Short mmCIF file of the C-alpha atoms (twelve columns), coordinates in Angstrom:
data_MODEL
# 
_entry.id   MODEL 
# 
loop_
_atom_site.group_PDB 
_atom_site.id 
_atom_site.type_symbol 
_atom_site.label_atom_id 
_atom_site.label_alt_id 
_atom_site.label_comp_id 
_atom_site.label_asym_id 
_atom_site.label_seq_id 
_atom_site.Cartn_x 
_atom_site.Cartn_y 
_atom_site.Cartn_z 
_atom_site.pdbx_PDB_model_num 
ATOM 1  C CA . MET A 1  18.973 7.424   15.552 1 
ATOM 2  C CA . THR A 2  19.782 4.388   17.608 1 
ATOM 3  C CA . GLY A 3  23.566 4.414   17.252 1 
ATOM 4  C CA . GLY A 4  26.013 7.236   16.764 1 
ATOM 5  C CA . ARG A 5  28.337 5.468   14.326 1 
ATOM 6  C CA . GLU A 6  26.826 2.033   13.702 1 
ATOM 7  C CA . ASN A 7  23.560 0.164   14.061 1 
ATOM 8  C CA . ILE A 8  23.151 -2.013  17.135 1 
ATOM 9  C CA . PRO A 9  22.383 -5.727  16.480 1 
ATOM 10 C CA . THR A 10 18.930 -6.635  17.807 1 
ATOM 11 C CA . THR A 11 18.898 -10.430 17.303 1 
ATOM 12 C CA . PRO A 12 21.499 -13.180 16.985 1 
ATOM 13 C CA . ALA A 13 20.718 -13.245 13.243 1 
ATOM 14 C CA . ASP A 14 22.437 -9.825  13.082 1 
ATOM 15 C CA . ASP A 15 19.269 -7.888  12.203 1 
ATOM 16 C CA . ARG A 16 19.777 -4.190  12.685 1 
ATOM 17 C CA . PHE A 17 17.715 -1.111  13.413 1 
ATOM 18 C CA . ILE A 18 17.020 1.091   10.428 1 
ATOM 19 C CA . ARG A 19 18.559 4.462   11.272 1 
ATOM 20 C CA . GLN A 20 16.566 7.475   10.216 1 
ATOM 21 C CA . ARG A 21 16.182 11.132  11.085 1 
ATOM 22 C CA . GLN A 22 12.813 12.269  12.388 1 
ATOM 23 C CA . TYR A 23 11.453 15.798  12.652 1 
ATOM 24 C CA . TYR A 24 8.374  16.738  14.674 1 
ATOM 25 C CA . PHE A 25 6.436  19.973  14.100 1 
ATOM 26 C CA . SER A 26 3.741  20.905  16.589 1 
ATOM 27 C CA . PHE A 27 2.163  23.778  18.477 1 
ATOM 28 C CA . ASP A 28 3.533  24.760  21.859 1 
ATOM 29 C CA . ILE A 29 1.181  26.632  24.182 1 
ATOM 30 C CA . ASP A 30 2.947  28.698  26.830 1 
ATOM 31 C CA . LEU A 31 0.493  29.855  29.481 1 
ATOM 32 C CA . TYR A 32 3.008  32.357  30.876 1 
ATOM 33 C CA . ASP A 33 2.661  34.458  27.710 1 
ATOM 34 C CA . ILE A 34 -1.008 35.134  28.501 1 
ATOM 35 C CA . PRO A 35 -1.390 38.233  30.676 1 
ATOM 36 C CA . ALA A 36 -3.150 37.457  33.968 1 
ATOM 37 C CA . LYS A 37 -5.212 40.053  35.792 1 
ATOM 38 C CA . ARG A 38 -7.140 37.644  37.983 1 
ATOM 39 C CA . ASN A 39 -5.462 35.913  40.902 1 
ATOM 40 C CA . TRP A 40 -7.122 32.545  40.178 1 
ATOM 41 C CA . PHE A 41 -5.632 32.515  36.666 1 
ATOM 42 C CA . ARG A 42 -2.142 33.224  38.032 1 
ATOM 43 C CA . VAL A 43 -2.508 30.265  40.396 1 
ATOM 44 C CA . PHE A 44 -3.848 28.072  37.573 1 
ATOM 45 C CA . ARG A 45 -1.049 29.170  35.244 1 
ATOM 46 C CA . SER A 46 1.679  28.396  37.769 1 
ATOM 47 C CA . ALA A 47 0.097  25.020  38.625 1 
ATOM 48 C CA . VAL A 48 -0.330 23.652  35.078 1 
ATOM 49 C CA . GLY A 49 2.064  25.805  33.047 1 
ATOM 50 C CA . TYR A 50 4.734  23.100  32.948 1 
ATOM 51 C CA . ILE A 51 2.447  20.309  31.659 1 
ATOM 52 C CA . LYS A 52 2.707  19.434  27.961 1 
ATOM 53 C CA . PHE A 53 -0.732 18.976  26.441 1 
ATOM 54 C CA . PRO A 54 -1.180 16.713  23.394 1 
ATOM 55 C CA . ALA A 55 -1.372 18.622  20.147 1 
ATOM 56 C CA . PRO A 56 -1.618 17.788  16.442 1 
ATOM 57 C CA . THR A 57 1.844  16.995  15.080 1 
ATOM 58 C CA . LEU A 58 3.492  16.535  11.701 1 
ATOM 59 C CA . LEU A 59 6.135  13.788  11.680 1 
ATOM 60 C CA . ILE A 60 8.644  13.890  8.839  1 
ATOM 61 C CA . ASN A 61 11.085 11.012  8.364  1 
ATOM 62 C CA . GLN A 62 13.023 9.355   5.561  1 
ATOM 63 C CA . ARG A 63 11.083 6.083   5.445  1 
ATOM 64 C CA . THR A 64 7.394  7.133   5.538  1 
ATOM 65 C CA . GLY A 65 7.633  10.766  4.460  1 
ATOM 66 C CA . VAL A 66 5.106  13.121  6.070  1 
ATOM 67 C CA . GLU A 67 2.713  11.681  8.626  1 
ATOM 68 C CA . PHE A 68 -0.041 13.443  10.615 1 
ATOM 69 C CA . LEU A 69 -0.438 12.489  14.275 1 
ATOM 70 C CA . PRO A 70 -3.660 13.896  15.808 1 
ATOM 71 C CA . PHE A 71 -2.394 13.670  19.421 1 
ATOM 72 C CA . TYR A 72 1.284  13.444  20.277 1 
ATOM 73 C CA . PHE A 73 3.149  14.154  23.533 1 
# 
């Protein structure tokens, strides 16, 4: 939501943002949960384990309902 208690005016004509709740559901891949026996995989896992990769996502909000996003960060 854009404002905690009220909508913020965006133009002098007193237009306002439409406040809405949004929920995102997606997969989260944690490389640290994969057991590593090889040293190269441990190095790889520590180097890229913090990067968020795009994944398919379901967006649920009050205005458009359920929406599928094929790649979302």
